[in-house]
PASEBA-1860 file (N, C-alpha, C; in nm, 3 decimals):
! residues 281
1> MSDEARGV> 3.275/9.759/-15.785/3.217/9.796/-15.915/3.122/9.914/-15.896 ~ 3.138/10.017/-15.979/3.053/10.135/-15.968/2.912/10.105/-16.013 ~ 2.819/10.198/-15.979/2.680/10.182/-16.020/2.668/10.178/-16.172 ~ 2.745/10.264/-16.241/2.737/10.269/-16.386/2.788/10.139/-16.447 ~ 2.896/10.084/-16.392/2.949/9.957/-16.443/2.848/9.845/-16.422 ~ 2.780/9.845/-16.307/2.676/9.745/-16.283/2.563/9.762/-16.384 ~ 2.528/9.888/-16.414/2.423/9.913/-16.512/2.458/9.860/-16.649 ~ 2.583/9.881/-16.691/2.628/9.828/-16.820/2.617/9.676/-16.821
9> ALVVAAVT> 2.663/9.612/-16.713/2.656/9.466/-16.704/2.511/9.417/-16.710 ~ 2.420/9.490/-16.646/2.279/9.451/-16.647/2.219/9.460/-16.787 ~ 2.254/9.566/-16.862/2.201/9.580/-16.998/2.255/9.470/-17.088 ~ 2.383/9.443/-17.079/2.443/9.336/-17.161/2.378/9.202/-17.129 ~ 2.355/9.178/-16.999/2.288/9.053/-16.959/2.146/9.047/-17.012 ~ 2.075/9.161/-17.009/1.937/9.165/-17.057/1.931/9.137/-17.207 ~ 2.018/9.202/-17.283/2.020/9.182/-17.429/2.054/9.037/-17.462 ~ 2.152/8.982/-17.392/2.192/8.843/-17.416/2.080/8.747/-17.384
17> SLQFGAGF> 2.015/8.768/-17.270/1.904/8.681/-17.231/1.791/8.687/-17.332 ~ 1.757/8.808/-17.374/1.645/8.827/-17.468/1.671/8.757/-17.601 ~ 1.789/8.776/-17.658/1.816/8.722/-17.791/1.844/8.572/-17.789 ~ 1.909/8.522/-17.686/1.928/8.377/-17.679/1.795/8.309/-17.646 ~ 1.709/8.379/-17.570/1.574/8.327/-17.549/1.498/8.316/-17.680 ~ 1.517/8.416/-17.768/1.453/8.411/-17.901/1.506/8.294/-17.981 ~ 1.637/8.269/-17.970/1.695/8.155/-18.040/1.635/8.023/-17.995 ~ 1.619/8.007/-17.865/1.559/7.884/-17.813/1.411/7.875/-17.852
25> AVTLFDEL> 1.344/7.990/-17.863/1.204/7.989/-17.904/1.189/7.930/-18.044 ~ 1.285/7.960/-18.132/1.278/7.909/-18.270/1.280/7.757/-18.271 ~ 1.348/7.696/-18.172/1.354/7.549/-18.167/1.218/7.487/-18.135 ~ 1.122/7.568/-18.090/0.988/7.518/-18.059/0.894/7.526/-18.178 ~ 0.937/7.591/-18.285/0.847/7.617/-18.397/0.800/7.489/-18.466 ~ 0.883/7.386/-18.470/0.842/7.261/-18.537/0.721/7.199/-18.468 ~ 0.715/7.208/-18.335/0.604/7.147/-18.261/0.486/7.243/-18.243 ~ 0.516/7.370/-18.218/0.410/7.465/-18.183/0.379/7.566/-18.293
33> GPAGAAFL> 0.469/7.582/-18.389/0.456/7.690/-18.486/0.495/7.822/-18.420 ~ 0.530/7.922/-18.499/0.569/8.051/-18.439/0.458/8.116/-18.358 ~ 0.334/8.106/-18.405/0.222/8.167/-18.331/0.198/8.093/-18.200 ~ 0.207/7.961/-18.202/0.190/7.883/-18.079/0.297/7.914/-17.978 ~ 0.422/7.929/-18.025/0.532/7.961/-17.934/0.515/8.101/-17.875 ~ 0.471/8.197/-17.959/0.449/8.333/-17.910/0.339/8.336/-17.804 ~ 0.231/8.261/-17.829/0.121/8.256/-17.734/0.164/8.194/-17.602 ~ 0.239/8.084/-17.609/0.285/8.018/-17.486/0.376/8.109/-17.407
41> RQVIAAVV> 0.467/8.178/-17.476/0.556/8.274/-17.408/0.476/8.381/-17.337 ~ 0.376/8.439/-17.405/0.297/8.547/-17.346/0.219/8.499/-17.224 ~ 0.158/8.381/-17.234/0.077/8.330/-17.124/0.162/8.307/-16.999 ~ 0.275/8.240/-17.019/0.360/8.208/-16.903/0.419/8.336/-16.844 ~ 0.463/8.428/-16.930/0.517/8.555/-16.880/0.411/8.632/-16.803 ~ 0.287/8.630/-16.852/0.178/8.699/-16.783/0.155/8.640/-16.644 ~ 0.154/8.508/-16.636/0.133/8.441/-16.506/0.243/8.478/-16.408 ~ 0.368/8.474/-16.454/0.481/8.504/-16.366/0.478/8.650/-16.321
49> LVAIWRPR> 0.456/8.741/-16.414/0.458/8.884/-16.379/0.342/8.923/-16.288 ~ 0.225/8.865/-16.313/0.110/8.893/-16.225/0.138/8.840/-16.084 ~ 0.200/8.722/-16.075/0.234/8.665/-15.944/0.336/8.751/-15.870 ~ 0.429/8.809/-15.945/0.534/8.891/-15.883/0.480/9.027/-15.838 ~ 0.405/9.094/-15.927/0.365/9.233/-15.902/0.226/9.248/-15.842 ~ 0.142/9.146/-15.856/0.005/9.149/-15.803/-0.063/9.284/-15.831 ~ -0.077/9.320/-15.958/-0.132/9.452/-15.992/-0.277/9.465/-15.951 ~ -0.315/9.584/-15.907/-0.453/9.612/-15.870/-0.526/9.676/-15.987
57> VRGRPAED> -0.635/9.616/-16.026/-0.715/9.666/-16.137/-0.837/9.742/-16.084 ~ -0.896/9.690/-15.978/-1.017/9.752/-15.922/-0.987/9.894/-15.875 ~ -1.071/9.984/-15.916/-1.057/10.122/-15.873/-0.971/10.208/-15.963 ~ -0.904/10.146/-16.058/-0.820/10.225/-16.150/-0.907/10.289/-16.257 ~ -0.872/10.410/-16.302/-0.950/10.475/-16.409/-0.952/10.390/-16.535 ~ -1.064/10.396/-16.605/-1.076/10.320/-16.729/-0.969/10.361/-16.829 ~ -0.930/10.486/-16.827/-0.827/10.535/-16.920/-0.695/10.463/-16.898 ~ -0.660/10.437/-16.770/-0.536/10.366/-16.740/-0.541/10.223/-16.793
65> LRLAAAFG> -0.654/10.159/-16.777/-0.668/10.021/-16.823/-0.666/10.014/-16.976 ~ -0.723/10.114/-17.041/-0.717/10.116/-17.188/-0.572/10.133/-17.235 ~ -0.496/10.213/-17.163/-0.355/10.230/-17.197/-0.280/10.098/-17.182 ~ -0.302/10.028/-17.070/-0.236/9.899/-17.047/-0.278/9.798/-17.154 ~ -0.406/9.804/-17.193/-0.454/9.712/-17.296/-0.385/9.740/-17.430 ~ -0.375/9.868/-17.467/-0.309/9.904/-17.593/-0.162/9.862/-17.590 ~ -0.097/9.884/-17.476/0.042/9.845/-17.459/0.057/9.693/-17.475 ~ -0.031/9.619/-17.408/-0.022/9.473/-17.412/-0.051/9.415/-17.549
73> ITLGLMNL> -0.153/9.467/-17.616/-0.187/9.417/-17.749/-0.071/9.444/-17.846 ~ -0.012/9.564/-17.835/0.104/9.596/-17.918/0.219/9.501/-17.890 ~ 0.246/9.476/-17.763/0.353/9.385/-17.723/0.329/9.245/-17.776 ~ 0.206/9.195/-17.761/0.175/9.060/-17.807/0.190/9.046/-17.958 ~ 0.138/9.142/-18.033/0.147/9.135/-18.179/0.290/9.154/-18.227 ~ 0.367/9.235/-18.156/0.508/9.252/-18.190/0.582/9.120/-18.178 ~ 0.560/9.049/-18.067/0.625/8.919/-18.048/0.578/8.818/-18.152 ~ 0.450/8.822/-18.185/0.397/8.730/-18.286/0.464/8.756/-18.421
81> CIYEAMDR> 0.474/8.883/-18.460/0.531/8.916/-18.591/0.679/8.880/-18.599 ~ 0.754/8.907/-18.492/0.897/8.875/-18.500/0.919/8.724/-18.501 ~ 0.834/8.647/-18.433/0.845/8.501/-18.439/0.812/8.451/-18.580 ~ 0.711/8.511/-18.642/0.678/8.472/-18.780/0.795/8.505/-18.873 ~ 0.863/8.617/-18.848/0.980/8.653/-18.928/1.093/8.554/-18.905 ~ 1.118/8.518/-18.779/1.227/8.426/-18.747/1.202/8.286/-18.803 ~ 1.077/8.255/-18.830/1.045/8.125/-18.891/1.084/8.122/-19.039 ~ 1.107/8.240/-19.098/1.131/8.249/-19.243/1.269/8.301/-19.280
89> IPLGIAVT> 1.330/8.380/-19.192/1.463/8.435/-19.220/1.548/8.419/-19.094 ~ 1.682/8.424/-19.107/1.769/8.406/-18.989/1.739/8.506/-18.877 ~ 1.762/8.461/-18.755/1.732/8.540/-18.635/1.800/8.676/-18.639 ~ 1.931/8.680/-18.666/2.004/8.807/-18.665/1.952/8.904/-18.769 ~ 1.915/8.853/-18.885/1.863/8.939/-18.991/1.725/8.992/-18.953 ~ 1.641/8.906/-18.896/1.506/8.948/-18.856/1.512/9.061/-18.753 ~ 1.598/9.047/-18.652/1.607/9.149/-18.547/1.668/9.278/-18.603 ~ 1.762/9.265/-18.696/1.821/9.385/-18.756/1.717/9.464/-18.833
97> IEFVGPLG> 1.635/9.396/-18.913/1.529/9.465/-18.987/1.428/9.524/-18.890 ~ 1.395/9.450/-18.784/1.300/9.498/-18.684/1.349/9.627/-18.619 ~ 1.480/9.645/-18.614/1.537/9.760/-18.543/1.507/9.893/-18.611 ~ 1.448/9.889/-18.731/1.409/10.017/-18.794/1.303/10.087/-18.708 ~ 1.230/10.011/-18.627/1.127/10.071/-18.540/1.187/10.164/-18.436 ~ 1.273/10.114/-18.345/1.333/10.204/-18.247/1.421/10.311/-18.309 ~ 1.486/10.278/-18.421/1.567/10.379/-18.489/1.478/10.493/-18.539 ~ 1.362/10.458/-18.593/1.268/10.560/-18.639/1.222/10.650/-18.527
105> VAVAGSRR> 1.195/10.591/-18.410/1.153/10.671/-18.295/1.266/10.764/-18.252 ~ 1.390/10.713/-18.259/1.505/10.793/-18.215/1.524/10.918/-18.300 ~ 1.498/10.907/-18.431/1.524/11.022/-18.519/1.398/11.103/-18.550 ~ 1.282/11.052/-18.510/1.157/11.124/-18.540/1.157/11.261/-18.474 ~ 1.128/11.362/-18.552/1.122/11.496/-18.499/1.257/11.561/-18.475 ~ 1.365/11.488/-18.504/1.498/11.544/-18.481/1.531/11.649/-18.587 ~ 1.605/11.750/-18.546/1.649/11.854/-18.639/1.799/11.847/-18.661 ~ 1.863/11.741/-18.613/2.006/11.727/-18.630/2.037/11.676/-18.770
113> ALDLVWVG> 2.124/11.745/-18.841/2.162/11.700/-18.975/2.233/11.565/-18.969 ~ 2.301/11.540/-18.856/2.375/11.414/-18.841/2.281/11.293/-18.847 ~ 2.157/11.312/-18.806/2.064/11.198/-18.806/2.036/11.147/-18.947 ~ 2.052/11.233/-19.046/2.037/11.188/-19.185/2.145/11.085/-19.219 ~ 2.262/11.100/-19.159/2.370/11.004/-19.180/2.331/10.869/-19.121 ~ 2.274/10.872/-18.999/2.235/10.746/-18.934/2.124/10.677/-19.013 ~ 2.029/10.753/-19.062/1.922/10.696/-19.143/1.979/10.634/-19.270 ~ 2.074/10.704/-19.332/2.136/10.650/-19.452/2.213/10.522/-19.426
121> LAAGGILL> 2.286/10.517/-19.313/2.359/10.396/-19.277/2.263/10.279/-19.254 ~ 2.155/10.306/-19.181/2.058/10.199/-19.154/1.993/10.151/-19.283 ~ 1.957/10.244/-19.369/1.895/10.206/-19.496/1.990/10.122/-19.579 ~ 2.118/10.161/-19.578/2.218/10.082/-19.650/2.230/9.942/-19.594 ~ 2.226/9.931/-19.461/2.234/9.800/-19.397/2.116/9.712/-19.433 ~ 1.995/9.769/-19.430/1.876/9.692/-19.463/1.879/9.648/-19.610 ~ 1.927/9.738/-19.697/1.936/9.705/-19.839/2.036/9.592/-19.862 ~ 2.147/9.596/-19.789/2.245/9.488/-19.800/2.185/9.355/-19.756
129> LADPFGEA> 2.106/9.358/-19.649/2.044/9.235/-19.600/1.943/9.181/-19.700 ~ 1.862/9.270/-19.757/1.760/9.226/-19.853/1.825/9.171/-19.980 ~ 1.943/9.226/-20.017/2.019/9.178/-20.132/1.930/9.160/-20.255 ~ 1.869/9.268/-20.306/1.773/9.255/-20.415/1.833/9.201/-20.544 ~ 1.967/9.212/-20.560/2.030/9.165/-20.682/2.096/9.028/-20.666 ~ 2.077/8.968/-20.549/2.134/8.836/-20.525/2.026/8.737/-20.488 ~ 2.058/8.651/-20.391/1.960/8.553/-20.344/1.871/8.621/-20.240 ~ 1.756/8.669/-20.284/1.671/8.753/-20.200/1.616/8.675/-20.081
137> LDTAGIAF> 1.596/8.747/-19.971/1.534/8.686/-19.853/1.386/8.660/-19.878 ~ 1.328/8.575/-19.796/1.185/8.547/-19.803/1.107/8.677/-19.783 ~ 1.021/8.709/-19.878/0.947/8.837/-19.875/0.857/8.846/-19.753 ~ 0.787/8.738/-19.721/0.699/8.740/-19.603/0.780/8.759/-19.476 ~ 0.899/8.700/-19.470/0.984/8.716/-19.353/1.023/8.862/-19.333 ~ 1.060/8.929/-19.442/1.095/9.071/-19.434/0.973/9.153/-19.390 ~ 0.856/9.121/-19.447/0.734/9.196/-19.414/0.700/9.181/-19.266 ~ 0.711/9.058/-19.214/0.682/9.037/-19.072/0.782/9.112/-18.984
145> ALAAGALW> 0.910/9.114/-19.023/1.011/9.185/-18.945/0.985/9.335/-18.946 ~ 0.945/9.389/-19.061/0.911/9.531/-19.069/0.788/9.564/-18.985 ~ 0.689/9.474/-18.988/0.569/9.494/-18.904/0.607/9.491/-18.757 ~ 0.697/9.400/-18.719/0.743/9.396/-18.580/0.814/9.525/-18.543 ~ 0.891/9.582/-18.638/0.958/9.708/-18.612/0.860/9.822/-18.590 ~ 0.755/9.826/-18.671/0.653/9.931/-18.654/0.584/9.916/-18.518 ~ 0.556/9.792/-18.480/0.494/9.767/-18.350/0.590/9.800/-18.236 ~ 0.720/9.776/-18.256/0.820/9.810/-18.155/0.822/9.961/-18.133
153> AAYILLSA> 0.809/10.038/-18.242/0.804/10.184/-18.229/0.685/10.226/-18.142 ~ 0.568/10.165/-18.168/0.450/10.195/-18.087/0.470/10.148/-17.943 ~ 0.534/10.033/-17.926/0.563/9.979/-17.793/0.647/10.078/-17.711 ~ 0.746/10.138/-17.775/0.833/10.233/-17.704/0.753/10.349/-17.647 ~ 0.666/10.404/-17.730/0.586/10.519/-17.686/0.486/10.479/-17.578 ~ 0.422/10.362/-17.595/0.322/10.317/-17.498/0.386/10.274/-17.366 ~ 0.505/10.214/-17.374/0.570/10.169/-17.250/0.608/10.286/-17.162 ~ 0.652/10.396/-17.223/0.688/10.515/-17.145/0.565/10.570/-17.073
161> RTGRVFPG> 0.453/10.576/-17.142/0.329/10.626/-17.080/0.282/10.531/-16.971 ~ 0.289/10.401/-16.997/0.246/10.302/-16.897/0.331/10.309/-16.772 ~ 0.462/10.327/-16.791/0.552/10.335/-16.677/0.524/10.455/-16.588 ~ 0.471/10.563/-16.647/0.439/10.681/-16.567/0.308/10.665/-16.491 ~ 0.218/10.582/-16.544/0.084/10.567/-16.484/0.081/10.459/-16.376 ~ 0.154/10.350/-16.398/0.150/10.236/-16.306/0.281/10.225/-16.228 ~ 0.273/10.190/-16.100/0.395/10.176/-16.021/0.469/10.046/-16.053 ~ 0.602/10.051/-16.046/0.683/9.931/-16.065/0.656/9.863/-16.198
169> GSGLAIAM> 0.644/9.730/-16.189/0.616/9.652/-16.309/0.471/9.611/-16.320 ~ 0.383/9.675/-16.241/0.242/9.633/-16.241/0.175/9.661/-16.377 ~ 0.215/9.772/-16.442/0.158/9.801/-16.573/0.198/9.697/-16.675 ~ 0.325/9.654/-16.670/0.372/9.550/-16.761/0.298/9.419/-16.736 ~ 0.272/9.387/-16.609/0.201/9.264/-16.576/0.060/9.264/-16.635 ~ -0.010/9.375/-16.620/-0.146/9.386/-16.676/-0.139/9.378/-16.829 ~ -0.040/9.449/-16.886/-0.026/9.451/-17.032/0.001/9.311/-17.086 ~ 0.080/9.232/-17.014/0.115/9.099/-17.062/-0.009/9.010/-17.071
177> VFGAAATL> -0.105/9.032/-16.982/-0.231/8.956/-16.990/-0.303/8.989/-17.120 ~ -0.308/9.117/-17.154/-0.371/9.155/-17.282/-0.290/9.104/-17.400 ~ -0.159/9.099/-17.385/-0.075/9.046/-17.491/-0.103/8.899/-17.517 ~ -0.124/8.823/-17.409/-0.159/8.682/-17.425/-0.293/8.668/-17.496 ~ -0.388/8.753/-17.458/-0.520/8.749/-17.522/-0.511/8.783/-17.671 ~ -0.422/8.877/-17.706/-0.408/8.918/-17.846/-0.350/8.807/-17.933 ~ -0.262/8.724/-17.875/-0.201/8.616/-17.953/-0.281/8.487/-17.949 ~ -0.380/8.480/-17.861/-0.460/8.357/-17.847/-0.527/8.313/-17.978
185> PFGLPEGG> -0.593/8.401/-18.056/-0.660/8.355/-18.178/-0.564/8.294/-18.281 ~ -0.437/8.331/-18.273/-0.339/8.278/-18.367/-0.266/8.157/-18.308 ~ -0.230/8.166/-18.181/-0.147/8.063/-18.120/-0.221/7.938/-18.082 ~ -0.345/7.952/-18.034/-0.418/7.834/-17.988/-0.449/7.737/-18.102 ~ -0.500/7.785/-18.217/-0.524/7.691/-18.327/-0.394/7.629/-18.380 ~ -0.286/7.707/-18.384/-0.162/7.656/-18.440/-0.093/7.559/-18.345 ~ -0.092/7.591/-18.216/-0.027/7.504/-18.118/-0.111/7.384/-18.082 ~ -0.243/7.405/-18.072/-0.335/7.296/-18.041/-0.299/7.224/-17.913
193> GELLRPEL> -0.317/7.093/-17.914/-0.291/7.011/-17.796/-0.144/7.006/-17.757 ~ -0.054/7.041/-17.850/0.089/7.041/-17.818/0.122/7.141/-17.708 ~ 0.038/7.242/-17.693/0.063/7.343/-17.591/0.057/7.286/-17.450 ~ -0.005/7.169/-17.434/-0.019/7.108/-17.302/0.084/7.000/-17.274 ~ 0.172/6.972/-17.370/0.276/6.872/-17.346/0.373/6.922/-17.240 ~ 0.398/6.845/-17.134/0.481/6.893/-17.023/0.618/6.944/-17.066 ~ 0.684/6.872/-17.159/0.818/6.915/-17.199/0.814/7.046/-17.276 ~ 0.707/7.069/-17.352/0.694/7.194/-17.425/0.654/7.308/-17.332
201> LAAGAAVA> 0.573/7.277/-17.232/0.540/7.378/-17.131/0.666/7.422/-17.057 ~ 0.753/7.326/-17.024/0.877/7.360/-16.955/0.968/7.444/-17.044 ~ 0.977/7.406/-17.171/1.058/7.483/-17.265/0.999/7.623/-17.285 ~ 0.866/7.632/-17.292/0.800/7.762/-17.306/0.824/7.850/-17.184 ~ 0.827/7.788/-17.065/0.855/7.864/-16.943/0.996/7.921/-16.947 ~ 1.091/7.840/-16.995/1.229/7.888/-17.005/1.239/8.004/-17.103 ~ 1.168/7.994/-17.216/1.169/8.103/-17.314/1.104/8.228/-17.256 ~ 0.992/8.213/-17.185/0.923/8.327/-17.127/1.013/8.399/-17.026
209> LASSVIPY> 1.082/8.322/-16.944/1.172/8.382/-16.845/1.288/8.453/-16.914 ~ 1.349/8.384/-17.013/1.467/8.441/-17.080/1.432/8.558/-17.170 ~ 1.312/8.555/-17.233/1.277/8.656/-17.332/1.195/8.772/-17.275 ~ 1.129/8.753/-17.163/1.041/8.857/-17.110/1.074/8.895/-16.967 ~ 1.058/8.802/-16.874/1.068/8.834/-16.732/1.207/8.884/-16.695 ~ 1.310/8.807/-16.731/1.447/8.843/-16.692/1.495/8.971/-16.760 ~ 1.489/8.982/-16.895/1.543/9.105/-16.956/1.470/9.232/-16.915 ~ 1.336/9.227/-16.905/1.262/9.347/-16.866/1.299/9.389/-16.724
217> SLELEALR> 1.315/9.291/-16.635/1.352/9.322/-16.496/1.493/9.381/-16.489 ~ 1.586/9.322/-16.566/1.724/9.373/-16.566/1.731/9.514/-16.623 ~ 1.651/9.540/-16.727/1.651/9.674/-16.787/1.601/9.779/-16.689 ~ 1.497/9.744/-16.614/1.445/9.839/-16.514/1.552/9.874/-16.412 ~ 1.629/9.774/-16.368/1.737/9.799/-16.272/1.848/9.881/-16.337 ~ 1.879/9.851/-16.463/1.985/9.923/-16.532/1.951/10.071/-16.547 ~ 1.823/10.100/-16.575/1.780/10.238/-16.595/1.794/10.322/-16.469 ~ 1.800/10.256/-16.354/1.820/10.329/-16.229/1.967/10.369/-16.211
225> RLPARVFG> 2.055/10.310/-16.290/2.199/10.330/-16.272/2.267/10.402/-16.389 ~ 2.200/10.405/-16.506/2.264/10.457/-16.627/2.191/10.579/-16.682 ~ 2.264/10.671/-16.742/2.198/10.777/-16.819/2.125/10.715/-16.938 ~ 2.016/10.780/-16.978/1.937/10.727/-17.089/2.020/10.712/-17.215 ~ 2.115/10.804/-17.238/2.198/10.798/-17.359/2.280/10.670/-17.362 ~ 2.343/10.637/-17.249/2.426/10.516/-17.242/2.339/10.392/-17.259 ~ 2.223/10.393/-17.196/2.131/10.280/-17.207/2.091/10.257/-17.353 ~ 2.056/10.364/-17.423/2.014/10.352/-17.562/2.123/10.298/-17.651
233> VLMSLEPA> 2.247/10.344/-17.631/2.359/10.295/-17.712/2.381/10.147/-17.687 ~ 2.377/10.104/-17.561/2.397/9.963/-17.530/2.288/9.874/-17.589 ~ 2.164/9.924/-17.590/2.055/9.847/-17.648/2.073/9.827/-17.798 ~ 2.155/9.912/-17.859/2.180/9.900/-18.002/2.262/9.776/-18.037 ~ 2.312/9.709/-17.937/2.387/9.585/-17.960/2.295/9.468/-17.997 ~ 2.164/9.486/-17.982/2.072/9.373/-18.001/2.087/9.300/-18.134 ~ 2.094/9.370/-18.249/2.107/9.295/-18.374/2.231/9.206/-18.378 ~ 2.344/9.257/-18.328/2.467/9.177/-18.329/2.455/9.057/-18.236
241> VAALAGLV> 2.397/9.078/-18.118/2.379/8.967/-18.024/2.281/8.864/-18.080 ~ 2.177/8.912/-18.151/2.081/8.822/-18.214/2.150/8.735/-18.319 ~ 2.238/8.796/-18.398/2.312/8.719/-18.499/2.400/8.614/-18.432 ~ 2.462/8.650/-18.320/2.545/8.555/-18.246/2.460/8.441/-18.189 ~ 2.342/8.476/-18.136/2.252/8.373/-18.083/2.207/8.279/-18.194 ~ 2.178/8.335/-18.312/2.139/8.251/-18.424/2.249/8.154/-18.463 ~ 2.374/8.200/-18.456/2.488/8.114/-18.489/2.506/8.004/-18.385 ~ 2.500/8.040/-18.257/2.527/7.944/-18.149/2.412/7.846/-18.130
249> VLSQALDV> 2.290/7.898/-18.126/2.175/7.813/-18.093/2.119/7.741/-18.215 ~ 2.118/7.811/-18.330/2.050/7.758/-18.448/2.143/7.726/-18.564 ~ 2.273/7.744/-18.543/2.373/7.719/-18.648/2.345/7.800/-18.774 ~ 2.296/7.924/-18.757/2.267/8.013/-18.870/2.390/8.099/-18.897 ~ 2.479/8.049/-18.980/2.601/8.122/-19.013/2.569/8.231/-19.115 ~ 2.616/8.352/-19.090/2.596/8.464/-19.180/2.725/8.492/-19.257 ~ 2.711/8.546/-19.378/2.830/8.576/-19.456/2.880/8.717/-19.424 ~ 2.991/8.755/-19.487/3.053/8.884/-19.458/2.958/9.000/-19.489
257> REWLAIGL> 2.886/8.990/-19.600/2.791/9.096/-19.639/2.685/9.115/-19.531 ~ 2.632/9.006/-19.476/2.527/9.015/-19.375/2.580/9.073/-19.243 ~ 2.702/9.032/-19.204/2.761/9.089/-19.083/2.789/9.239/-19.101 ~ 2.834/9.277/-19.222/2.857/9.419/-19.250/2.727/9.496/-19.240 ~ 2.619/9.440/-19.294/2.489/9.506/-19.290/2.442/9.524/-19.146 ~ 2.457/9.421/-19.065/2.419/9.429/-18.924/2.503/9.535/-18.853 ~ 2.632/9.541/-18.884/2.719/9.641/-18.824/2.676/9.782/-18.857 ~ 2.633/9.805/-18.981/2.585/9.937/-19.020/2.462/9.978/-18.940
265> VVIASAGA> 2.370/9.884/-18.919/2.248/9.915/-18.843/2.282/9.941/-18.696 ~ 2.373/9.863/-18.641/2.414/9.883/-18.501/2.477/10.022/-18.484 ~ 2.567/10.060/-18.575/2.631/10.192/-18.568/2.527/10.303/-18.583 ~ 2.435/10.286/-18.678/2.331/10.386/-18.700/2.243/10.402/-18.577 ~ 2.205/10.290/-18.516/2.119/10.296/-18.398/2.191/10.361/-18.280 ~ 2.317/10.321/-18.260/2.394/10.380/-18.149/2.409/10.530/-18.168 ~ 2.436/10.573/-18.291/2.450/10.715/-18.317/2.320/10.791/-18.299 ~ 2.212/10.733/-18.349/2.083/10.802/-18.344/2.029/10.813/-18.202
273> TTGVPQLR> 2.061/10.715/-18.117/2.004/10.715/-17.982/2.086/10.800/-17.885 ~ 2.201/10.851/-17.927/2.280/10.935/-17.840/2.206/11.065/-17.809 ~ 2.179/11.086/-17.683/2.114/11.209/-17.642/1.962/11.208/-17.651 ~ 1.900/11.090/-17.676/1.754/11.084/-17.679/1.707/10.991/-17.570 ~ 1.577/10.991/-17.534/1.524/10.905/-17.429/1.546/10.758/-17.461 ~ 1.543/10.674/-17.356/1.569/10.532/-17.372/1.467/10.468/-17.465 ~ 1.507/10.353/-17.521/1.424/10.285/-17.619/1.316/10.199/-17.554 ~ 1.343/10.149/-17.436/1.243/10.061/-17.375/1.237/10.086/-17.227
281> D> 1.121/10.059/-17.168/1.109/10.062/-17.022/1.129/9.921/-16.971
END
């Protein structure tokens, strides 16, 4: 198998792990609430990543630490918002709406007339999902998904800067600690004593590994083997994989209109990311 083929397999595995991890996270909402589940995921991921990378904080410029803090807070709030969205609307729809963030970054500042087509396709897909003339989605769910998308856009920009400043995954490890701190005021009151139940801790560890540690690690390896253009196009599969995870894990069946809407956003994202820097580090 060539290096590029391995890279493709790594990205597909990362996307699958991330979205099925999100599906399993939703199953924890009844006991922990979305904020409690987000907090538990962040804490466990932070512990694992710090143990793996053992980042050095002492002696680093304050500017570097502020960057890692901004990255981590953005990451934590992004996860919190998308979990709040998934608590109110189907997983595949939430991730599709969230995808306006990376799509916006991909077309920002572009002078290609073709990008107007991708923006139009994505807007059409989001409008189909919202279905304003039919049975409308939960308004708060849409708002949380859009907020997660805006935070994802900021995450993309901050992750690139963090990756240049810190070696390996040490910047991500430091950021994850700040992410856990950012979700603590929301997750601790909502999760309460349930956060210490052994079976929920084990389930939270599985979600943290599937949603954070494994996909981020696989993506880093994939980026060493793939051109940024190919990586970006493959990452555009996320909404479709999220819809599949919602169907398999949560029995969230979508109708033809919703699948068509998701397809439009996937096509728009794949088109817009062709020839631009990768969406995530």
